[in-house]
PDBQT receptor file of N, H, CA, C and O in Angstrom, charges set to zero:
ATOM      1  N   MET A   1       0.889  -1.023   0.139  1.00  0.00    +0.000 N 
ATOM      2  CA  MET A   1      -0.528  -0.186   0.076  1.00  0.00    +0.000 C 
ATOM      3  C   MET A   1       1.021   1.425  -0.095  1.00  0.00    +0.000 C 
ATOM      4  O   MET A   1       2.210   1.488   0.219  1.00  0.00    +0.000 OA
ATOM      5  N   GLY A   2       0.266   2.159  -0.587  1.00  0.00    +0.000 N 
ATOM      6  H   GLY A   2      -0.700   2.108  -0.841  1.00  0.00    +0.000 HD
ATOM      7  CA  GLY A   2       1.204   3.417  -0.711  1.00  0.00    +0.000 C 
ATOM      8  C   GLY A   2       0.512   4.692  -0.233  1.00  0.00    +0.000 C 
ATOM      9  O   GLY A   2       0.006   5.612  -0.875  1.00  0.00    +0.000 OA
ATOM     10  N   ASN A   3       0.623   4.499   0.960  1.00  0.00    +0.000 N 
ATOM     11  H   ASN A   3       1.033   3.751   1.482  1.00  0.00    +0.000 HD
ATOM     12  CA  ASN A   3      -0.303   5.303   1.581  1.00  0.00    +0.000 C 
ATOM     13  C   ASN A   3       0.458   6.997   2.403  1.00  0.00    +0.000 C 
ATOM     14  O   ASN A   3       0.054   7.949   3.070  1.00  0.00    +0.000 OA
ATOM     15  N   GLU A   4       1.959   6.414   1.689  1.00  0.00    +0.000 N 
ATOM     16  H   GLU A   4       2.288   5.640   1.148  1.00  0.00    +0.000 HD
ATOM     17  CA  GLU A   4       2.781   7.483   2.635  1.00  0.00    +0.000 C 
ATOM     18  C   GLU A   4       4.050   7.504   1.786  1.00  0.00    +0.000 C 
ATOM     19  O   GLU A   4       4.505   6.402   1.480  1.00  0.00    +0.000 OA
ATOM     20  N   GLY A   5       4.400   8.102   1.552  1.00  0.00    +0.000 N 
ATOM     21  H   GLY A   5       4.031   8.997   1.801  1.00  0.00    +0.000 HD
ATOM     22  CA  GLY A   5       5.500   8.228   0.368  1.00  0.00    +0.000 C 
ATOM     23  C   GLY A   5       6.537  10.213   1.264  1.00  0.00    +0.000 C 
ATOM     24  O   GLY A   5       6.256  10.656   2.378  1.00  0.00    +0.000 OA
ATOM     25  N   LYS A   6       7.383  10.734   0.478  1.00  0.00    +0.000 N 
ATOM     26  H   LYS A   6       7.612  10.374  -0.427  1.00  0.00    +0.000 HD
ATOM     27  CA  LYS A   6       8.090  11.062   0.746  1.00  0.00    +0.000 C 
ATOM     28  C   LYS A   6       7.669  12.670  -0.925  1.00  0.00    +0.000 C 
ATOM     29  O   LYS A   6       7.959  12.285  -2.057  1.00  0.00    +0.000 OA
ATOM     30  N   GLY A   7       7.154  13.959  -0.820  1.00  0.00    +0.000 N 
ATOM     31  H   GLY A   7       6.918  14.272   0.100  1.00  0.00    +0.000 HD
ATOM     32  CA  GLY A   7       7.016  14.832  -0.936  1.00  0.00    +0.000 C 
ATOM     33  C   GLY A   7       7.297  15.744  -1.007  1.00  0.00    +0.000 C 
ATOM     34  O   GLY A   7       7.641  16.051   0.134  1.00  0.00    +0.000 OA
ATOM     35  N   THR A   8       7.447  16.694  -1.739  1.00  0.00    +0.000 N 
ATOM     36  H   THR A   8       7.168  16.444  -2.666  1.00  0.00    +0.000 HD
ATOM     37  CA  THR A   8       8.827  18.298  -2.436  1.00  0.00    +0.000 C 
ATOM     38  C   THR A   8       7.835  19.002  -2.321  1.00  0.00    +0.000 C 
ATOM     39  O   THR A   8       6.764  18.522  -2.693  1.00  0.00    +0.000 OA
ATOM     40  N   ILE A   9       7.870  20.455  -1.733  1.00  0.00    +0.000 N 
ATOM     41  H   ILE A   9       8.740  20.845  -1.431  1.00  0.00    +0.000 HD
ATOM     42  CA  ILE A   9       7.323  21.766  -1.708  1.00  0.00    +0.000 C 
ATOM     43  C   ILE A   9       8.501  22.740  -2.463  1.00  0.00    +0.000 C 
ATOM     44  O   ILE A   9       9.626  22.971  -2.020  1.00  0.00    +0.000 OA
ATOM     45  N   PHE A  10       8.001  23.165  -3.540  1.00  0.00    +0.000 N 
ATOM     46  H   PHE A  10       7.087  22.978  -3.900  1.00  0.00    +0.000 HD
ATOM     47  CA  PHE A  10       8.904  24.668  -3.527  1.00  0.00    +0.000 C 
ATOM     48  C   PHE A  10       8.722  25.053  -4.676  1.00  0.00    +0.000 C 
ATOM     49  O   PHE A  10       7.977  24.709  -5.594  1.00  0.00    +0.000 OA
ATOM     50  N   LYS A  11      10.112  26.433  -4.417  1.00  0.00    +0.000 N 
ATOM     51  H   LYS A  11      10.717  26.713  -3.671  1.00  0.00    +0.000 HD
ATOM     52  CA  LYS A  11       8.805  27.597  -4.847  1.00  0.00    +0.000 C 
ATOM     53  C   LYS A  11      10.364  27.633  -6.292  1.00  0.00    +0.000 C 
ATOM     54  O   LYS A  11      11.521  27.214  -6.331  1.00  0.00    +0.000 OA
ATOM     55  N   ARG A  12       9.045  28.706  -7.626  1.00  0.00    +0.000 N 
ATOM     56  H   ARG A  12       8.106  29.046  -7.594  1.00  0.00    +0.000 HD
ATOM     57  CA  ARG A  12       9.108  28.709  -8.563  1.00  0.00    +0.000 C 
ATOM     58  C   ARG A  12      10.116  29.647  -9.648  1.00  0.00    +0.000 C 
ATOM     59  O   ARG A  12       9.074  30.174 -10.039  1.00  0.00    +0.000 OA
ATOM     60  N   LYS A  13      10.899  30.145 -10.259  1.00  0.00    +0.000 N 
ATOM     61  H   LYS A  13      11.745  29.717  -9.942  1.00  0.00    +0.000 HD
ATOM     62  CA  LYS A  13      11.635  31.146 -10.418  1.00  0.00    +0.000 C 
ATOM     63  C   LYS A  13       9.834  32.138 -10.744  1.00  0.00    +0.000 C 
ATOM     64  O   LYS A  13       9.794  33.286 -10.300  1.00  0.00    +0.000 OA
ATOM     65  N   ASP A  14       8.750  31.682 -11.362  1.00  0.00    +0.000 N 
ATOM     66  H   ASP A  14       8.781  30.750 -11.723  1.00  0.00    +0.000 HD
ATOM     67  CA  ASP A  14       8.054  33.117 -10.962  1.00  0.00    +0.000 C 
ATOM     68  C   ASP A  14       7.071  33.168  -9.769  1.00  0.00    +0.000 C 
ATOM     69  O   ASP A  14       5.971  33.717  -9.829  1.00  0.00    +0.000 OA
ATOM     70  N   GLU A  15       7.654  32.440  -8.497  1.00  0.00    +0.000 N 
ATOM     71  H   GLU A  15       8.547  31.995  -8.448  1.00  0.00    +0.000 HD
ATOM     72  CA  GLU A  15       6.868  32.902  -6.903  1.00  0.00    +0.000 C 
ATOM     73  C   GLU A  15       6.182  32.204  -7.103  1.00  0.00    +0.000 C 
ATOM     74  O   GLU A  15       5.238  32.691  -6.481  1.00  0.00    +0.000 OA
ATOM     75  N   ARG A  16       5.676  31.000  -7.676  1.00  0.00    +0.000 N 
ATOM     76  H   ARG A  16       6.443  30.604  -8.181  1.00  0.00    +0.000 HD
ATOM     77  CA  ARG A  16       4.649  30.416  -6.908  1.00  0.00    +0.000 C 
ATOM     78  C   ARG A  16       5.077  29.338  -6.868  1.00  0.00    +0.000 C 
ATOM     79  O   ARG A  16       6.123  29.052  -7.450  1.00  0.00    +0.000 OA
ATOM     80  N   TYR A  17       4.079  28.096  -5.876  1.00  0.00    +0.000 N 
ATOM     81  H   TYR A  17       3.229  28.329  -5.404  1.00  0.00    +0.000 HD
ATOM     82  CA  TYR A  17       4.548  26.941  -4.828  1.00  0.00    +0.000 C 
ATOM     83  C   TYR A  17       4.339  26.067  -5.556  1.00  0.00    +0.000 C 
ATOM     84  O   TYR A  17       3.142  26.177  -5.822  1.00  0.00    +0.000 OA
ATOM     85  N   LEU A  18       4.898  24.885  -6.295  1.00  0.00    +0.000 N 
ATOM     86  H   LEU A  18       5.870  24.796  -6.079  1.00  0.00    +0.000 HD
ATOM     87  CA  LEU A  18       4.398  23.277  -6.668  1.00  0.00    +0.000 C 
ATOM     88  C   LEU A  18       4.381  22.372  -4.979  1.00  0.00    +0.000 C 
ATOM     89  O   LEU A  18       4.708  22.647  -3.824  1.00  0.00    +0.000 OA
ATOM     90  N   LEU A  19       3.890  21.390  -5.592  1.00  0.00    +0.000 N 
ATOM     91  H   LEU A  19       3.624  21.167  -6.530  1.00  0.00    +0.000 HD
ATOM     92  CA  LEU A  19       3.822  19.853  -4.343  1.00  0.00    +0.000 C 
ATOM     93  C   LEU A  19       3.932  19.144  -5.261  1.00  0.00    +0.000 C 
ATOM     94  O   LEU A  19       3.553  19.400  -6.403  1.00  0.00    +0.000 OA
ATOM     95  N   TYR A  20       4.528  18.041  -4.847  1.00  0.00    +0.000 N 
ATOM     96  H   TYR A  20       4.837  17.833  -3.919  1.00  0.00    +0.000 HD
ATOM     97  CA  TYR A  20       5.125  16.944  -5.297  1.00  0.00    +0.000 C 
ATOM     98  C   TYR A  20       4.892  16.195  -4.950  1.00  0.00    +0.000 C 
ATOM     99  O   TYR A  20       5.433  16.191  -3.844  1.00  0.00    +0.000 OA
ATOM    100  N   LEU A  21       3.874  14.517  -5.177  1.00  0.00    +0.000 N 
ATOM    101  H   LEU A  21       3.433  14.520  -6.075  1.00  0.00    +0.000 HD
ATOM    102  CA  LEU A  21       3.646  13.939  -4.519  1.00  0.00    +0.000 C 
ATOM    103  C   LEU A  21       3.662  12.765  -5.187  1.00  0.00    +0.000 C 
ATOM    104  O   LEU A  21       3.204  12.305  -6.233  1.00  0.00    +0.000 OA
ATOM    105  N   PRO A  22       4.357  12.402  -4.231  1.00  0.00    +0.000 N 
ATOM    106  CA  PRO A  22       4.282  10.740  -5.184  1.00  0.00    +0.000 C 
ATOM    107  C   PRO A  22       3.548  10.114  -5.742  1.00  0.00    +0.000 C 
ATOM    108  O   PRO A  22       2.377  10.008  -5.377  1.00  0.00    +0.000 OA
ATOM    109  N   VAL A  23       4.035   9.528  -6.781  1.00  0.00    +0.000 N 
ATOM    110  H   VAL A  23       4.986   9.614  -7.077  1.00  0.00    +0.000 HD
ATOM    111  CA  VAL A  23       3.299   8.834  -7.831  1.00  0.00    +0.000 C 
ATOM    112  C   VAL A  23       2.545   7.602  -7.261  1.00  0.00    +0.000 C 
ATOM    113  O   VAL A  23       1.334   7.613  -7.481  1.00  0.00    +0.000 OA
ATOM    114  N   ARG A  24       3.285   6.002  -6.217  1.00  0.00    +0.000 N 
ATOM    115  H   ARG A  24       4.269   5.993  -6.038  1.00  0.00    +0.000 HD
ATOM    116  CA  ARG A  24       2.414   5.610  -5.844  1.00  0.00    +0.000 C 
ATOM    117  C   ARG A  24       2.445   5.876  -4.427  1.00  0.00    +0.000 C 
ATOM    118  O   ARG A  24       2.733   5.269  -3.395  1.00  0.00    +0.000 OA
ATOM    119  N   VAL A  25       2.054   6.975  -4.761  1.00  0.00    +0.000 N 
ATOM    120  H   VAL A  25       1.820   7.468  -5.599  1.00  0.00    +0.000 HD
ATOM    121  CA  VAL A  25       0.742   7.138  -3.342  1.00  0.00    +0.000 C 
ATOM    122  C   VAL A  25      -0.273   7.940  -3.654  1.00  0.00    +0.000 C 
ATOM    123  O   VAL A  25      -1.204   8.107  -2.867  1.00  0.00    +0.000 OA
ATOM    124  N   VAL A  26      -0.206   8.638  -5.052  1.00  0.00    +0.000 N 
ATOM    125  H   VAL A  26       0.550   8.502  -5.692  1.00  0.00    +0.000 HD
ATOM    126  CA  VAL A  26      -1.885   9.260  -5.568  1.00  0.00    +0.000 C 
ATOM    127  C   VAL A  26      -1.925   8.202  -6.659  1.00  0.00    +0.000 C 
ATOM    128  O   VAL A  26      -2.026   8.702  -7.780  1.00  0.00    +0.000 OA
ATOM    129  N   ASP A  27      -1.876   6.967  -6.636  1.00  0.00    +0.000 N 
ATOM    130  H   ASP A  27      -1.794   6.561  -5.725  1.00  0.00    +0.000 HD
ATOM    131  CA  ASP A  27      -2.466   5.533  -7.749  1.00  0.00    +0.000 C 
ATOM    132  C   ASP A  27      -2.507   5.109  -7.241  1.00  0.00    +0.000 C 
ATOM    133  O   ASP A  27      -2.811   3.975  -7.612  1.00  0.00    +0.000 OA
ATOM    134  N   ASP A  28      -2.282   5.287  -5.601  1.00  0.00    +0.000 N 
ATOM    135  H   ASP A  28      -2.035   6.208  -5.301  1.00  0.00    +0.000 HD
ATOM    136  CA  ASP A  28      -2.936   4.264  -5.180  1.00  0.00    +0.000 C 
ATOM    137  C   ASP A  28      -4.137   3.967  -4.513  1.00  0.00    +0.000 C 
ATOM    138  O   ASP A  28      -4.426   4.822  -3.677  1.00  0.00    +0.000 OA
ATOM    139  N   SER A  29      -4.704   3.300  -4.582  1.00  0.00    +0.000 N 
ATOM    140  H   SER A  29      -4.468   2.605  -5.261  1.00  0.00    +0.000 HD
ATOM    141  CA  SER A  29      -6.689   3.139  -5.109  1.00  0.00    +0.000 C 
ATOM    142  C   SER A  29      -7.200   3.368  -3.747  1.00  0.00    +0.000 C 
ATOM    143  O   SER A  29      -8.425   3.487  -3.719  1.00  0.00    +0.000 OA
ATOM    144  N   MET A  30      -6.589   3.464  -2.581  1.00  0.00    +0.000 N 
ATOM    145  H   MET A  30      -5.594   3.367  -2.604  1.00  0.00    +0.000 HD
ATOM    146  CA  MET A  30      -7.073   4.274  -1.461  1.00  0.00    +0.000 C 
ATOM    147  C   MET A  30      -6.778   4.976  -1.585  1.00  0.00    +0.000 C 
ATOM    148  O   MET A  30      -6.151   4.862  -0.532  1.00  0.00    +0.000 OA
ATOM    149  N   PHE A  31      -6.223   6.830  -2.250  1.00  0.00    +0.000 N 
ATOM    150  H   PHE A  31      -6.733   6.922  -3.105  1.00  0.00    +0.000 HD
ATOM    151  CA  PHE A  31      -5.944   8.118  -2.132  1.00  0.00    +0.000 C 
ATOM    152  C   PHE A  31      -7.532   8.484  -2.975  1.00  0.00    +0.000 C 
ATOM    153  O   PHE A  31      -8.057   8.117  -4.026  1.00  0.00    +0.000 OA
ATOM    154  N   PRO A  32      -7.951   9.534  -1.689  1.00  0.00    +0.000 N 
ATOM    155  CA  PRO A  32      -8.917   9.718  -1.824  1.00  0.00    +0.000 C 
ATOM    156  C   PRO A  32      -9.424  10.747  -3.113  1.00  0.00    +0.000 C 
ATOM    157  O   PRO A  32     -10.512  10.566  -3.661  1.00  0.00    +0.000 OA
ATOM    158  N   LEU A  33      -8.547  11.777  -3.492  1.00  0.00    +0.000 N 
ATOM    159  H   LEU A  33      -7.663  11.924  -3.047  1.00  0.00    +0.000 HD
ATOM    160  CA  LEU A  33      -8.735  12.209  -4.518  1.00  0.00    +0.000 C 
ATOM    161  C   LEU A  33      -8.550  11.743  -5.940  1.00  0.00    +0.000 C 
ATOM    162  O   LEU A  33      -7.351  11.576  -6.164  1.00  0.00    +0.000 OA
ATOM    163  N   LYS A  34      -9.432  11.431  -7.143  1.00  0.00    +0.000 N 
ATOM    164  H   LYS A  34     -10.406  11.567  -6.962  1.00  0.00    +0.000 HD
ATOM    165  CA  LYS A  34      -9.306  11.151  -8.217  1.00  0.00    +0.000 C 
ATOM    166  C   LYS A  34      -9.181  12.063  -9.597  1.00  0.00    +0.000 C 
ATOM    167  O   LYS A  34     -10.196  12.570 -10.076  1.00  0.00    +0.000 OA
ATOM    168  N   CYS A  35      -7.243  12.330 -10.508  1.00  0.00    +0.000 N 
ATOM    169  H   CYS A  35      -6.419  11.918 -10.119  1.00  0.00    +0.000 HD
ATOM    170  CA  CYS A  35      -7.438  12.899 -11.227  1.00  0.00    +0.000 C 
ATOM    171  C   CYS A  35      -7.094  12.766 -12.177  1.00  0.00    +0.000 C 
ATOM    172  O   CYS A  35      -6.187  11.972 -11.932  1.00  0.00    +0.000 OA
ATOM    173  N   GLU A  36      -7.060  12.934 -13.390  1.00  0.00    +0.000 N 
ATOM    174  H   GLU A  36      -7.798  13.579 -13.589  1.00  0.00    +0.000 HD
ATOM    175  CA  GLU A  36      -6.647  11.755 -14.322  1.00  0.00    +0.000 C 
ATOM    176  C   GLU A  36      -5.694  13.886 -15.126  1.00  0.00    +0.000 C 
ATOM    177  O   GLU A  36      -4.920  13.861 -16.083  1.00  0.00    +0.000 OA
ATOM    178  N   GLY A  37      -6.007  15.003 -14.548  1.00  0.00    +0.000 N 
ATOM    179  H   GLY A  37      -6.636  15.023 -13.770  1.00  0.00    +0.000 HD
ATOM    180  CA  GLY A  37      -4.783  15.889 -15.322  1.00  0.00    +0.000 C 
ATOM    181  C   GLY A  37      -4.519  16.874 -13.997  1.00  0.00    +0.000 C 
ATOM    182  O   GLY A  37      -3.937  16.580 -12.953  1.00  0.00    +0.000 OA
ATOM    183  N   SER A  38      -4.954  17.760 -14.268  1.00  0.00    +0.000 N 
ATOM    184  H   SER A  38      -5.427  17.998 -15.116  1.00  0.00    +0.000 HD
ATOM    185  CA  SER A  38      -5.315  18.498 -13.356  1.00  0.00    +0.000 C 
ATOM    186  C   SER A  38      -6.966  18.727 -12.474  1.00  0.00    +0.000 C 
ATOM    187  O   SER A  38      -8.084  18.510 -12.942  1.00  0.00    +0.000 OA
ATOM    188  N   MET A  39      -6.644  19.172 -11.244  1.00  0.00    +0.000 N 
ATOM    189  H   MET A  39      -5.735  19.348 -10.864  1.00  0.00    +0.000 HD
ATOM    190  CA  MET A  39      -7.813  19.481 -10.633  1.00  0.00    +0.000 C 
ATOM    191  C   MET A  39      -8.112  21.001  -9.911  1.00  0.00    +0.000 C 
ATOM    192  O   MET A  39      -7.234  21.740 -10.356  1.00  0.00    +0.000 OA
ATOM    193  N   PRO A  40      -8.634  21.460  -9.359  1.00  0.00    +0.000 N 
ATOM    194  CA  PRO A  40      -8.529  22.407  -7.769  1.00  0.00    +0.000 C 
ATOM    195  C   PRO A  40      -8.972  22.022  -6.661  1.00  0.00    +0.000 C 
ATOM    196  O   PRO A  40     -10.011  21.381  -6.499  1.00  0.00    +0.000 OA
ATOM    197  N   VAL A  41      -8.486  22.255  -6.120  1.00  0.00    +0.000 N 
ATOM    198  H   VAL A  41      -7.643  22.775  -6.252  1.00  0.00    +0.000 HD
ATOM    199  CA  VAL A  41      -7.891  21.773  -4.855  1.00  0.00    +0.000 C 
ATOM    200  C   VAL A  41      -8.231  22.813  -3.518  1.00  0.00    +0.000 C 
ATOM    201  O   VAL A  41      -8.219  23.975  -3.925  1.00  0.00    +0.000 OA
ATOM    202  N   LYS A  42      -8.514  22.737  -2.121  1.00  0.00    +0.000 N 
ATOM    203  H   LYS A  42      -8.523  21.793  -1.790  1.00  0.00    +0.000 HD
ATOM    204  CA  LYS A  42      -8.345  23.581  -0.723  1.00  0.00    +0.000 C 
ATOM    205  C   LYS A  42      -7.254  23.471  -0.336  1.00  0.00    +0.000 C 
ATOM    206  O   LYS A  42      -7.044  22.538   0.440  1.00  0.00    +0.000 OA
ATOM    207  N   VAL A  43      -6.300  24.226  -0.654  1.00  0.00    +0.000 N 
ATOM    208  H   VAL A  43      -6.471  24.984  -1.284  1.00  0.00    +0.000 HD
ATOM    209  CA  VAL A  43      -5.298  23.850   0.942  1.00  0.00    +0.000 C 
ATOM    210  C   VAL A  43      -5.872  25.071   2.045  1.00  0.00    +0.000 C 
ATOM    211  O   VAL A  43      -6.313  26.213   1.910  1.00  0.00    +0.000 OA
ATOM    212  N   SER A  44      -5.533  23.910   3.506  1.00  0.00    +0.000 N 
ATOM    213  H   SER A  44      -5.176  22.982   3.615  1.00  0.00    +0.000 HD
ATOM    214  CA  SER A  44      -5.304  24.759   4.747  1.00  0.00    +0.000 C 
ATOM    215  C   SER A  44      -4.428  23.900   5.402  1.00  0.00    +0.000 C 
ATOM    216  O   SER A  44      -4.044  22.740   5.257  1.00  0.00    +0.000 OA
ATOM    217  N   PHE A  45      -4.144  25.225   6.499  1.00  0.00    +0.000 N 
ATOM    218  H   PHE A  45      -4.456  26.168   6.616  1.00  0.00    +0.000 HD
ATOM    219  CA  PHE A  45      -3.506  24.129   7.507  1.00  0.00    +0.000 C 
ATOM    220  C   PHE A  45      -3.438  24.876   8.700  1.00  0.00    +0.000 C 
ATOM    221  O   PHE A  45      -3.194  26.080   8.627  1.00  0.00    +0.000 OA
ATOM    222  N   CYS A  46      -3.684  24.134  10.175  1.00  0.00    +0.000 N 
ATOM    223  H   CYS A  46      -3.882  23.156  10.234  1.00  0.00    +0.000 HD
ATOM    224  CA  CYS A  46      -3.663  24.078  11.386  1.00  0.00    +0.000 C 
ATOM    225  C   CYS A  46      -1.888  24.534  12.238  1.00  0.00    +0.000 C 
ATOM    226  O   CYS A  46      -1.393  23.924  13.186  1.00  0.00    +0.000 OA
ATOM    227  N   PRO A  47      -1.299  25.706  11.538  1.00  0.00    +0.000 N 
ATOM    228  CA  PRO A  47      -0.176  25.541  12.675  1.00  0.00    +0.000 C 
ATOM    229  C   PRO A  47      -0.377  24.900  13.983  1.00  0.00    +0.000 C 
ATOM    230  O   PRO A  47      -0.017  23.771  13.650  1.00  0.00    +0.000 OA
ATOM    231  N   ASN A  48      -0.634  24.806  15.014  1.00  0.00    +0.000 N 
ATOM    232  H   ASN A  48      -0.927  25.723  15.284  1.00  0.00    +0.000 HD
ATOM    233  CA  ASN A  48      -0.534  24.087  15.728  1.00  0.00    +0.000 C 
ATOM    234  C   ASN A  48      -0.045  22.728  15.521  1.00  0.00    +0.000 C 
ATOM    235  O   ASN A  48       1.051  22.486  16.028  1.00  0.00    +0.000 OA
ATOM    236  N   ASP A  49      -0.711  21.657  14.792  1.00  0.00    +0.000 N 
ATOM    237  H   ASP A  49      -1.601  21.853  14.380  1.00  0.00    +0.000 HD
ATOM    238  CA  ASP A  49      -0.778  20.027  14.530  1.00  0.00    +0.000 C 
ATOM    239  C   ASP A  49       0.083  20.362  13.389  1.00  0.00    +0.000 C 
ATOM    240  O   ASP A  49      -0.002  19.490  12.524  1.00  0.00    +0.000 OA
ATOM    241  N   GLY A  50       1.108  21.590  12.992  1.00  0.00    +0.000 N 
ATOM    242  H   GLY A  50       1.177  22.299  13.694  1.00  0.00    +0.000 HD
ATOM    243  CA  GLY A  50       1.976  20.861  11.709  1.00  0.00    +0.000 C 
ATOM    244  C   GLY A  50       0.886  20.016  10.626  1.00  0.00    +0.000 C 
ATOM    245  O   GLY A  50       1.354  18.896  10.422  1.00  0.00    +0.000 OA
ATOM    246  N   LYS A  51      -0.032  20.163  10.102  1.00  0.00    +0.000 N 
ATOM    247  H   LYS A  51      -0.412  21.073  10.268  1.00  0.00    +0.000 HD
ATOM    248  CA  LYS A  51      -0.581  19.123   9.307  1.00  0.00    +0.000 C 
ATOM    249  C   LYS A  51      -0.552  20.276   7.727  1.00  0.00    +0.000 C 
ATOM    250  O   LYS A  51      -0.961  21.426   7.562  1.00  0.00    +0.000 OA
ATOM    251  N   LEU A  52      -0.090  19.607   7.099  1.00  0.00    +0.000 N 
ATOM    252  H   LEU A  52       0.242  18.674   7.233  1.00  0.00    +0.000 HD
ATOM    253  CA  LEU A  52      -1.123  20.125   6.137  1.00  0.00    +0.000 C 
ATOM    254  C   LEU A  52      -2.415  19.411   5.055  1.00  0.00    +0.000 C 
ATOM    255  O   LEU A  52      -2.190  18.327   4.518  1.00  0.00    +0.000 OA
ATOM    256  N   VAL A  53      -3.645  20.088   4.839  1.00  0.00    +0.000 N 
ATOM    257  H   VAL A  53      -3.827  20.969   5.276  1.00  0.00    +0.000 HD
ATOM    258  CA  VAL A  53      -4.750  19.467   4.513  1.00  0.00    +0.000 C 
ATOM    259  C   VAL A  53      -5.680  19.859   3.067  1.00  0.00    +0.000 C 
ATOM    260  O   VAL A  53      -6.470  20.781   2.859  1.00  0.00    +0.000 OA
ATOM    261  N   ILE A  54      -5.241  18.809   2.254  1.00  0.00    +0.000 N 
ATOM    262  H   ILE A  54      -4.600  18.061   2.423  1.00  0.00    +0.000 HD
ATOM    263  CA  ILE A  54      -5.558  19.712   0.781  1.00  0.00    +0.000 C 
ATOM    264  C   ILE A  54      -7.040  18.305   0.407  1.00  0.00    +0.000 C 
ATOM    265  O   ILE A  54      -7.061  17.120   0.740  1.00  0.00    +0.000 OA
ATOM    266  N   GLU A  55      -8.059  19.110  -0.364  1.00  0.00    +0.000 N 
ATOM    267  H   GLU A  55      -8.042  20.073  -0.635  1.00  0.00    +0.000 HD
ATOM    268  CA  GLU A  55      -9.457  18.686  -0.310  1.00  0.00    +0.000 C 
ATOM    269  C   GLU A  55      -9.852  18.916  -1.437  1.00  0.00    +0.000 C 
ATOM    270  O   GLU A  55      -9.313  19.570  -2.330  1.00  0.00    +0.000 OA
ATOM    271  N   LYS A  56     -10.788  18.390  -1.418  1.00  0.00    +0.000 N 
ATOM    272  H   LYS A  56     -11.225  17.858  -0.692  1.00  0.00    +0.000 HD
ATOM    273  CA  LYS A  56     -10.820  18.600  -3.510  1.00  0.00    +0.000 C 
ATOM    274  C   LYS A  56     -11.704  19.587  -3.263  1.00  0.00    +0.000 C 
ATOM    275  O   LYS A  56     -12.460  19.593  -2.292  1.00  0.00    +0.000 OA
ATOM    276  N   TRP A  57     -11.644  20.467  -4.137  1.00  0.00    +0.000 N 
ATOM    277  H   TRP A  57     -11.029  20.463  -4.926  1.00  0.00    +0.000 HD
ATOM    278  CA  TRP A  57     -12.243  21.761  -4.107  1.00  0.00    +0.000 C 
ATOM    279  C   TRP A  57     -13.504  21.772  -5.039  1.00  0.00    +0.000 C 
ATOM    280  O   TRP A  57     -13.728  21.521  -6.223  1.00  0.00    +0.000 OA
ATOM    281  N   LYS A  58     -14.611  22.403  -3.356  1.00  0.00    +0.000 N 
ATOM    282  H   LYS A  58     -14.430  22.608  -2.394  1.00  0.00    +0.000 HD
ATOM    283  CA  LYS A  58     -16.738  22.787  -3.716  1.00  0.00    +0.000 C 
ATOM    284  C   LYS A  58     -16.780  23.798  -3.958  1.00  0.00    +0.000 C 
ATOM    285  O   LYS A  58     -16.533  24.859  -3.384  1.00  0.00    +0.000 OA
ATOM    286  N   GLU A  59     -17.448  23.204  -5.778  1.00  0.00    +0.000 N 
ATOM    287  H   GLU A  59     -17.649  22.342  -6.244  1.00  0.00    +0.000 HD
ATOM    288  CA  GLU A  59     -17.945  25.000  -6.834  1.00  0.00    +0.000 C 
ATOM    289  C   GLU A  59     -18.653  25.969  -5.829  1.00  0.00    +0.000 C 
ATOM    290  O   GLU A  59     -18.716  27.175  -6.066  1.00  0.00    +0.000 OA
ATOM    291  N   GLU A  60     -19.123  25.473  -4.831  1.00  0.00    +0.000 N 
ATOM    292  H   GLU A  60     -19.072  24.493  -4.638  1.00  0.00    +0.000 HD
ATOM    293  CA  GLU A  60     -20.191  26.218  -3.843  1.00  0.00    +0.000 C 
ATOM    294  C   GLU A  60     -18.956  26.938  -2.596  1.00  0.00    +0.000 C 
ATOM    295  O   GLU A  60     -19.239  27.316  -1.459  1.00  0.00    +0.000 OA
ATOM    296  N   GLU A  61     -17.126  26.966  -3.475  1.00  0.00    +0.000 N 
ATOM    297  H   GLU A  61     -16.897  26.658  -4.399  1.00  0.00    +0.000 HD
ATOM    298  CA  GLU A  61     -16.723  26.929  -2.021  1.00  0.00    +0.000 C 
ATOM    299  C   GLU A  61     -16.149  28.885  -2.763  1.00  0.00    +0.000 C 
ATOM    300  O   GLU A  61     -15.766  29.769  -1.997  1.00  0.00    +0.000 OA
ATOM    301  N   THR A  62     -16.235  29.033  -3.976  1.00  0.00    +0.000 N 
ATOM    302  H   THR A  62     -16.546  28.315  -4.598  1.00  0.00    +0.000 HD
ATOM    303  CA  THR A  62     -16.112  30.359  -5.196  1.00  0.00    +0.000 C 
ATOM    304  C   THR A  62     -16.346  31.002  -4.198  1.00  0.00    +0.000 C 
ATOM    305  O   THR A  62     -16.429  32.229  -4.261  1.00  0.00    +0.000 OA
TER     306      THR A  62
C-alpha cells in the first residue's frame, strides 16, 4: 500500500509554489482524490498541528 511517501514543496522562479506528491501515493487505490490531469483543490493548515490539509475544491466555495 502506498499511503505514505516523501513529497517536496518548492518555489519556482515565477514566485509560485509547487507541491510534488509521489506517484505511488497518488496512484494508490485508497487515495481520496481521483485526478486525470489537474484539478482545483482547497489547501489549509493548522499551525498548532503542523499538518497541511488538501481537499477537493467544491464549486460552492468560490
